[in-house]
N, CA, C and O atoms as a MOPAC input file, in Angstrom:
PM7 MOZYME 1SCF
protein

 N     56.85000 1  -136.91600 1   -17.72100 1
 C     55.49400 1  -137.45100 1   -17.58400 1
 C     54.69600 1  -136.03400 1   -17.53300 1
 O     55.05500 1  -135.22200 1   -16.68000 1
 N     53.75400 1  -135.74300 1   -18.30600 1
 C     52.91500 1  -134.42000 1   -18.55600 1
 C     52.17200 1  -133.98300 1   -17.41200 1
 O     51.17500 1  -134.52200 1   -16.93100 1
 N     52.78200 1  -132.91600 1   -17.01700 1
 C     52.00800 1  -132.46000 1   -15.86300 1
 C     50.63700 1  -131.52700 1   -16.15200 1
 O     50.72200 1  -130.52900 1   -16.86800 1
 N     49.86400 1  -131.77500 1   -15.77700 1
 C     48.51600 1  -131.11600 1   -17.07400 1
 C     47.49300 1  -130.00100 1   -15.63500 1
 O     46.59600 1  -129.24700 1   -16.01200 1
 N     47.79500 1  -130.09900 1   -14.37600 1
 C     47.65500 1  -129.30700 1   -12.65300 1
 C     48.71300 1  -129.03100 1   -12.15100 1
 O     49.82800 1  -129.28300 1   -12.60700 1
 N     48.42300 1  -128.44500 1   -11.09000 1
 C     49.20300 1  -127.70900 1    -9.98400 1
 C     48.63500 1  -126.95000 1    -8.93900 1
 O     48.40500 1  -125.74400 1    -9.03500 1
 N     48.39700 1  -127.65900 1    -7.91200 1
 C     47.05800 1  -126.50100 1    -7.03500 1
 C     47.39800 1  -127.32600 1    -5.27400 1
 O     47.54300 1  -128.51500 1    -4.98800 1
 N     47.42700 1  -126.04400 1    -4.37100 1
 C     48.00000 1  -126.62800 1    -3.37300 1
 C     48.75400 1  -127.56300 1    -2.66900 1
 O     48.42300 1  -128.32200 1    -1.75800 1
 N     49.76500 1  -127.40000 1    -3.20200 1
 C     50.75100 1  -128.90100 1    -3.61300 1
 C     50.33800 1  -130.04700 1    -4.32000 1
 O     50.85500 1  -131.16100 1    -4.40900 1
 N     49.61900 1  -129.71400 1    -4.66100 1
 C     49.14200 1  -131.45500 1    -5.08300 1
 C     49.68600 1  -131.29600 1    -6.53700 1
 O     49.60300 1  -130.12200 1    -6.90000 1
 N     50.27600 1  -132.22000 1    -7.58100 1
 C     50.60300 1  -132.23500 1    -8.50700 1
 C     49.81800 1  -133.24600 1   -10.18500 1
 O     50.21900 1  -134.34400 1   -10.57200 1
 N     48.90200 1  -132.57000 1   -10.71100 1
 C     48.17300 1  -133.61300 1   -11.53600 1
 C     48.78800 1  -134.11200 1   -13.02600 1
 O     48.88300 1  -133.41500 1   -14.03700 1
 N     49.13000 1  -135.35700 1   -12.88100 1
 C     49.72100 1  -136.15500 1   -14.19200 1
 C     48.83700 1  -136.59900 1   -14.98800 1
 O     47.77200 1  -137.04900 1   -14.56500 1
 N     49.15100 1  -136.54000 1   -16.31700 1
 C     48.16600 1  -137.67400 1   -17.25300 1
 C     49.24200 1  -138.30500 1   -18.31500 1
 O     49.92700 1  -137.43400 1   -18.85100 1
 N     49.45800 1  -139.32700 1   -18.62800 1
 C     50.54700 1  -139.91100 1   -19.30100 1
 C     50.22600 1  -141.03100 1   -19.82300 1
 O     49.36300 1  -141.70600 1   -19.26200 1
 N     50.88700 1  -141.52300 1   -21.09900 1
 C     50.20700 1  -142.89100 1   -21.98000 1
 C     51.00600 1  -143.94800 1   -21.30500 1
 O     52.22300 1  -143.76200 1   -21.30500 1
 N     50.65100 1  -144.79300 1   -20.85200 1
 C     51.37800 1  -146.18400 1   -20.19200 1
 C     51.26200 1  -147.45800 1   -20.96400 1
 O     50.56200 1  -148.37100 1   -20.52400 1
 N     52.02000 1  -147.58700 1   -22.27800 1
 C     52.00300 1  -148.56300 1   -23.06300 1
 C     51.94800 1  -149.87000 1   -22.61000 1
 O     51.25300 1  -150.79500 1   -23.03200 1
 N     52.81900 1  -149.84700 1   -21.63300 1
 C     52.89600 1  -150.88900 1   -21.38900 1
 C     52.21900 1  -152.11700 1   -20.83200 1
 O     52.40500 1  -153.32900 1   -20.93500 1
 N     51.01800 1  -151.02200 1   -19.94600 1
 C     50.44600 1  -151.76900 1   -19.03900 1
 C     48.89500 1  -151.90300 1   -19.08400 1
 O     48.15000 1  -152.22100 1   -18.15800 1
 N     48.47400 1  -151.48800 1   -20.78600 1
 C     47.18600 1  -151.90400 1   -21.32400 1
 C     46.26400 1  -150.80300 1   -20.35800 1
 O     45.62300 1  -151.21500 1   -19.39100 1
 N     46.28300 1  -149.75300 1   -20.64500 1
 C     45.24500 1  -148.65200 1   -19.98600 1
 C     43.39600 1  -149.38500 1   -20.20300 1
 O     43.38400 1  -150.08100 1   -21.21800 1
 N     42.46200 1  -149.36300 1   -19.73700 1
 C     41.42400 1  -149.90600 1   -19.80300 1
 C     40.54400 1  -148.43200 1   -19.57000 1
 O     39.68300 1  -148.02300 1   -20.35000 1
 N     41.00600 1  -147.70000 1   -18.22100 1
 C     39.95500 1  -146.77100 1   -18.12100 1
 C     40.56200 1  -145.90400 1   -18.30800 1
 O     41.77400 1  -146.06500 1   -18.45300 1
 N     39.84900 1  -144.29000 1   -18.40500 1
 C     40.61500 1  -142.93300 1   -18.06000 1
 C     40.89100 1  -142.80700 1   -17.00500 1
 O     40.10800 1  -143.31400 1   -16.20300 1
 N     42.01600 1  -142.14400 1   -16.49100 1
 C     42.65400 1  -141.99600 1   -14.88600 1
 C     43.55800 1  -140.98400 1   -15.30300 1
 O     44.05900 1  -140.96400 1   -16.42700 1
 N     43.84200 1  -139.87700 1   -14.13100 1
 C     44.97300 1  -138.94200 1   -13.85400 1
 C     45.84200 1  -139.71500 1   -12.36100 1
 O     45.59500 1  -140.37500 1   -11.35200 1
 N     46.73000 1  -139.21400 1   -12.94100 1
 C     47.46100 1  -139.02600 1   -11.09000 1
 C     47.49400 1  -138.22800 1   -10.47100 1
 O     47.07200 1  -137.16800 1   -10.93300 1
 N     47.98100 1  -138.24900 1    -9.13900 1
 C     47.79000 1  -137.22700 1    -8.00100 1
 C     48.69700 1  -137.13000 1    -7.34500 1
 O     48.71600 1  -137.87600 1    -6.36700 1
 N     49.70900 1  -136.32000 1    -7.51900 1
 C     51.23000 1  -136.46800 1    -6.06200 1
 C     50.57600 1  -135.47100 1    -5.38700 1
 O     49.95400 1  -134.56800 1    -5.94600 1
 N     50.74000 1  -135.65400 1    -3.76400 1
 C     50.93900 1  -135.39000 1    -2.70900 1
 C     52.16400 1  -135.62600 1    -2.02700 1
 O     52.44400 1  -136.78600 1    -1.72500 1
 N     53.08900 1  -134.50300 1    -1.68300 1
 C     54.14900 1  -135.28600 1    -0.73000 1
 C     54.93500 1  -136.91400 1    -1.27800 1
 O     55.39300 1  -137.15100 1    -2.39600 1
 N     54.91600 1  -137.26400 1    -0.82900 1
 C     55.27700 1  -138.98600 1    -0.43400 1
 C     54.35900 1  -140.03500 1    -0.96500 1
 O     54.55900 1  -141.24400 1    -1.08000 1
 N     52.80100 1  -138.97400 1    -1.41200 1
 C     51.37700 1  -139.95400 1    -1.25100 1
 C     51.24200 1  -139.89000 1    -2.89800 1
 O     51.73000 1  -138.86900 1    -3.38200 1
 N     50.80000 1  -140.59100 1    -3.60200 1
 C     50.11500 1  -140.85600 1    -5.09800 1
 C     48.98100 1  -141.55100 1    -5.22900 1
 O     48.65500 1  -142.47900 1    -4.48800 1
 N     48.50800 1  -141.24000 1    -5.92600 1
 C     46.95500 1  -142.10400 1    -6.37400 1
 C     46.53500 1  -141.59500 1    -8.02600 1
 O     46.55000 1  -140.62200 1    -8.77900 1
 N     46.13000 1  -143.16700 1    -7.93000 1
 C     45.52600 1  -143.31100 1    -9.67000 1
 C     43.95600 1  -142.71900 1    -9.22000 1
 O     43.33100 1  -143.16700 1    -8.25900 1
 N     43.49500 1  -141.68100 1   -10.07500 1
 C     42.18000 1  -141.45600 1    -9.99200 1
 C     41.47800 1  -141.52100 1   -11.55900 1
 O     41.99700 1  -141.24800 1   -12.64200 1
 N     40.14800 1  -141.97200 1   -11.25600 1
 C     39.09400 1  -142.11900 1   -12.86200 1
 C     38.64400 1  -140.93600 1   -12.59500 1
 O     38.65100 1  -140.19700 1   -11.61000 1
 N     38.02000 1  -140.86700 1   -14.27800 1
 C     37.17000 1  -139.58700 1   -14.55700 1
 C     36.43500 1  -139.93400 1   -14.60800 1
 O     35.69000 1  -139.01700 1   -14.26200 1
 N     35.60800 1  -141.08300 1   -14.90400 1
 C     34.26200 1  -141.05300 1   -15.28800 1
 C     33.93400 1  -142.59900 1   -14.50600 1
 O     34.08200 1  -143.58800 1   -15.22300 1
 N     33.61500 1  -142.76000 1   -13.45300 1
 C     33.28900 1  -141.53200 1   -12.41000 1
 C     34.42100 1  -140.81400 1   -12.06600 1
 O     35.42800 1  -141.51900 1   -12.11600 1
 N     34.62400 1  -139.66000 1   -11.73200 1
 C     35.54600 1  -139.60500 1   -10.60100 1
 C     35.79800 1  -140.15200 1    -9.35600 1
 O     34.91400 1  -140.29200 1    -8.51100 1
 N     36.65100 1  -140.38500 1    -9.23700 1
 C     37.03300 1  -141.46000 1    -7.46600 1
 C     38.14100 1  -142.41300 1    -7.40200 1
 O     38.28400 1  -143.31900 1    -8.22400 1
 N     38.90800 1  -142.20100 1    -6.43300 1
 C     39.60900 1  -143.22600 1    -6.35900 1
 C     40.21000 1  -144.64500 1    -6.77000 1
 O     40.01000 1  -145.52700 1    -5.93500 1
 N     40.92700 1  -145.02100 1    -7.93700 1
 C     40.97200 1  -146.38600 1    -7.92400 1
 C     42.53600 1  -146.94800 1    -7.76500 1
 O     42.96400 1  -147.85700 1    -8.47500 1
 N     43.07100 1  -146.50100 1    -7.07100 1
 C     44.87300 1  -146.84900 1    -6.55000 1
 C     45.04000 1  -145.86500 1    -5.58100 1
 O     44.32600 1  -144.99600 1    -5.08100 1
 N     46.47000 1  -146.34400 1    -5.42800 1
 C     47.25100 1  -145.49800 1    -4.11000 1
 C     46.55100 1  -144.54500 1    -2.81100 1
 O     45.49600 1  -145.06000 1    -2.43900 1
 N     46.84100 1  -143.50900 1    -2.18600 1
 C     46.30400 1  -143.23600 1    -1.10700 1
 C     46.72400 1  -141.92400 1    -1.70200 1
 O     47.50200 1  -141.81400 1    -2.65000 1
 N     45.82500 1  -140.40700 1    -0.71500 1
 C     46.16700 1  -139.41600 1    -0.82700 1
 C     45.21600 1  -139.10600 1     0.77100 1
 O     44.01600 1  -139.34300 1     0.91300 1
 N     45.92000 1  -138.67100 1     1.57300 1
 C     45.24700 1  -138.01400 1     2.70200 1
 C     43.86100 1  -137.67600 1     2.42100 1
 O     43.65100 1  -137.54700 1     1.21500 1
 N     42.91600 1  -137.50600 1     3.12300 1
 C     41.67500 1  -137.18100 1     3.02900 1
 C     41.19000 1  -135.60900 1     2.23200 1
 O     40.49700 1  -135.45700 1     1.22700 1
 N     41.89600 1  -134.50000 1     3.17500 1
 C     41.79900 1  -133.46900 1     2.28800 1
 C     42.34900 1  -133.62100 1     1.22000 1
 O     41.53600 1  -133.18500 1     0.40400 1
 N     43.46300 1  -134.06200 1     0.54500 1
 C     43.91200 1  -133.74400 1    -0.42900 1
 C     43.07100 1  -134.51700 1    -1.38100 1
 O     43.06500 1  -134.05800 1    -2.52300 1
 N     42.28400 1  -135.70000 1    -1.15100 1
 C     41.95800 1  -136.66000 1    -2.15400 1
 C     40.70600 1  -136.10600 1    -1.72900 1
 O     39.94500 1  -136.99200 1    -2.11700 1
 N     40.00500 1  -135.26400 1    -1.21000 1
 C     38.46600 1  -134.19400 1    -1.43100 1
 C     38.82600 1  -132.88800 1    -3.07800 1
 O     38.30400 1  -132.68200 1    -4.17400 1
 N     40.15400 1  -132.27400 1    -2.17700 1
 C     40.55900 1  -131.81600 1    -2.87400 1
 C     40.52000 1  -132.01100 1    -4.96300 1
 O     39.97100 1  -131.40100 1    -5.88000 1
 N     41.25700 1  -132.96000 1    -4.86700 1
 C     41.67600 1  -133.51600 1    -6.14500 1
 C     40.23100 1  -134.15000 1    -7.04300 1
 O     40.01700 1  -134.02900 1    -8.25000 1
 N     39.37000 1  -134.84100 1    -6.00800 1
 C     38.01100 1  -135.57400 1    -6.36200 1
 C     36.98300 1  -134.07800 1    -7.03100 1
 O     36.36700 1  -134.10900 1    -8.09600 1
 N     37.04900 1  -132.72400 1    -5.95400 1
 C     36.46200 1  -131.63700 1    -6.85600 1
 C     36.91400 1  -131.22500 1    -7.60900 1
 O     36.00100 1  -131.01100 1    -8.40600 1
 N     38.02700 1  -130.80800 1    -8.13700 1
 C     39.06800 1  -130.44700 1    -8.98100 1
 C     38.64600 1  -131.03500 1   -10.43000 1
 O     38.40100 1  -130.41200 1   -11.46300 1
 N     38.63600 1  -132.71600 1   -10.13400 1
 C     38.48600 1  -133.21400 1   -11.05900 1
 C     36.97900 1  -133.27500 1   -11.25500 1
 O     36.68400 1  -133.67100 1   -12.38200 1
 N     35.92800 1  -132.98700 1   -10.45800 1
 C     34.38600 1  -133.19600 1   -11.01200 1
 C     34.06900 1  -131.56700 1   -11.80900 1
 O     33.33100 1  -131.60200 1   -12.79400 1
 N     34.35300 1  -130.87300 1   -11.58700 1
 C     34.35600 1  -129.29600 1   -12.28500 1
 C     35.56500 1  -129.65800 1   -13.47800 1
 O     35.29300 1  -128.95500 1   -14.45100 1
 N     36.77200 1  -130.47500 1   -13.75800 1
 C     36.94500 1  -130.22100 1   -15.05600 1
 C     37.29600 1  -131.68400 1   -15.66800 1
 O     38.32700 1  -132.09700 1   -16.19700 1
 N     35.90300 1  -132.38900 1   -15.36600 1
 C     35.97500 1  -133.89400 1   -15.85700 1
 C     35.88300 1  -134.00900 1   -17.20900 1
 O     36.04100 1  -135.05800 1   -17.83200 1
 N     35.55800 1  -132.64000 1   -17.80000 1
 C     35.12300 1  -132.90900 1   -19.96700 1
 C     36.77200 1  -132.71800 1   -20.29300 1
 O     37.28200 1  -133.49500 1   -21.09900 1
 N     37.58200 1  -131.69100 1   -19.66600 1
 C     38.90700 1  -131.57100 1   -19.74200 1
 C     39.68900 1  -132.94200 1   -19.71200 1
 O     40.53400 1  -133.45700 1   -20.44400 1
 N     39.28300 1  -133.17600 1   -18.97800 1
 C     39.79200 1  -134.29100 1   -18.38000 1
 C     39.72700 1  -135.71000 1   -19.63500 1
 O     40.36700 1  -136.49000 1   -20.34000 1
 N     39.04200 1  -135.46500 1   -19.40200 1
 C     38.25200 1  -136.71000 1   -20.64900 1
 C     39.04800 1  -136.89300 1   -21.88600 1
 O     39.57100 1  -137.85200 1   -22.45400 1
 N     38.88000 1  -134.82300 1   -22.22100 1
 C     39.70900 1  -134.60600 1   -23.72600 1
 C     41.01800 1  -134.46500 1   -23.99700 1
 O     41.55600 1  -134.12600 1   -25.05100 1
 N     41.61900 1  -134.83700 1   -22.66200 1
 C     42.98000 1  -135.05300 1   -22.15200 1
 C     43.26100 1  -136.35400 1   -23.00200 1
 O     43.73600 1  -136.43400 1   -24.13500 1
 N     42.84500 1  -137.33400 1   -22.16400 1
 C     42.68400 1  -138.35000 1   -21.82400 1
 C     42.77500 1  -138.95500 1   -23.55200 1
 O     43.77300 1  -139.54500 1   -23.96500 1
 N     41.61900 1  -138.69400 1   -24.37000 1
 C     41.74400 1  -138.63800 1   -25.89900 1
 C     43.04500 1  -137.99200 1   -26.78700 1
 O     43.52500 1  -138.33400 1   -27.86700 1
 N     43.32600 1  -137.11600 1   -26.02500 1
 C     44.68100 1  -137.05800 1   -27.00600 1
 C     45.40000 1  -137.53100 1   -26.57000 1
 O     46.08800 1  -137.81100 1   -27.55200 1
 N     45.92900 1  -137.94700 1   -25.70200 1
 C     47.27500 1  -139.23600 1   -25.30000 1
 C     46.89300 1  -140.88500 1   -26.30700 1
 O     47.75400 1  -141.53600 1   -26.89900 1
 N     45.47800 1  -141.20700 1   -26.24600 1
 C     45.49700 1  -142.15900 1   -26.96800 1
 C     45.91700 1  -141.71100 1   -27.94900 1
 O     46.95000 1  -142.33100 1   -28.20100 1
 N     45.61800 1  -140.53600 1   -29.12600 1
 C     45.96900 1  -140.14700 1   -29.97400 1
 C     47.84200 1  -140.03900 1   -30.63000 1
 O     48.33500 1  -140.03400 1   -31.75800 1
 N     48.30100 1  -139.98000 1   -29.49200 1
 C     49.58500 1  -139.77400 1   -29.00800 1
 C     49.93800 1  -138.30700 1   -29.13100 1
 O     51.07100 1  -138.01000 1   -29.50900 1
 N     49.09700 1  -137.41400 1   -28.85600 1
 C     49.17100 1  -136.01000 1   -28.60600 1
 C     49.00700 1  -135.79500 1   -27.26800 1
 O     48.07800 1  -136.19500 1   -26.56600 1
 N     50.19600 1  -134.97800 1   -26.86700 1
 C     50.41500 1  -133.91500 1   -25.34600 1
 C     48.94900 1  -133.71900 1   -25.15700 1
 O     48.21600 1  -133.43400 1   -26.10400 1
 N     48.39500 1  -133.91800 1   -23.57900 1
 C     47.49900 1  -133.42400 1   -23.07000 1
 C     47.36600 1  -131.75400 1   -22.58500 1
 O     48.48000 1  -131.29900 1   -22.32300 1
 N     46.43100 1  -130.92200 1   -22.44100 1
 C     46.39900 1  -129.71400 1   -22.65800 1
 C     46.47300 1  -129.25900 1   -20.94700 1
 O     45.59300 1  -129.72700 1   -20.22500 1
 N     47.54000 1  -128.33900 1   -20.31800 1
 C     46.95900 1  -128.01300 1   -18.98600 1
 C     45.34100 1  -127.65900 1   -18.85700 1
 O     44.55900 1  -127.25000 1   -19.71600 1
 N     45.12200 1  -127.99700 1   -17.35100 1
 C     44.05600 1  -127.98300 1   -16.64900 1
 C     44.20900 1  -126.51500 1   -15.59600 1
 O     45.15900 1  -126.50900 1   -14.81400 1
 N     43.44800 1  -125.54800 1   -15.61100 1
 C     43.01500 1  -124.30700 1   -14.37000 1
 C     43.17700 1  -125.17000 1   -13.02900 1
 O     42.40200 1  -126.06900 1   -12.70300 1
 N     43.99900 1  -124.87000 1   -12.49700 1
 C     44.15300 1  -125.18300 1   -11.01200 1
 C     42.95300 1  -124.81600 1    -9.94900 1
 O     42.33300 1  -123.76300 1   -10.09600 1
 N     42.73200 1  -125.46700 1    -9.17300 1
 C     41.91000 1  -124.51200 1    -7.53100 1
 C     42.38300 1  -123.58100 1    -7.54800 1
 O     43.58600 1  -123.38300 1    -7.71800 1
 N     41.27700 1  -122.54200 1    -7.32000 1
 C     42.16200 1  -121.56900 1    -6.51800 1
 C     41.63400 1  -120.97000 1    -5.21600 1
 O     42.33200 1  -120.19100 1    -4.56700 1

């Protein structure tokens, strides 16, 4: 599962799930034992759970990199690997 960014112990991944039938662009965020699926347009929680502070960080990062996330999504649909995205600093 390709990692596209990592910041403040949060791992961001994006990968194809051909058997699950993707309908909306999204990425996966992992923090400790928690995981969440975050929509790209609009940026927001679709499923799962992250502690409030980490969710806010992920959403802020997503807003800053929304175009890059959409581009990575399109690459996945074409069968290409996503490009890493700059983390929050």
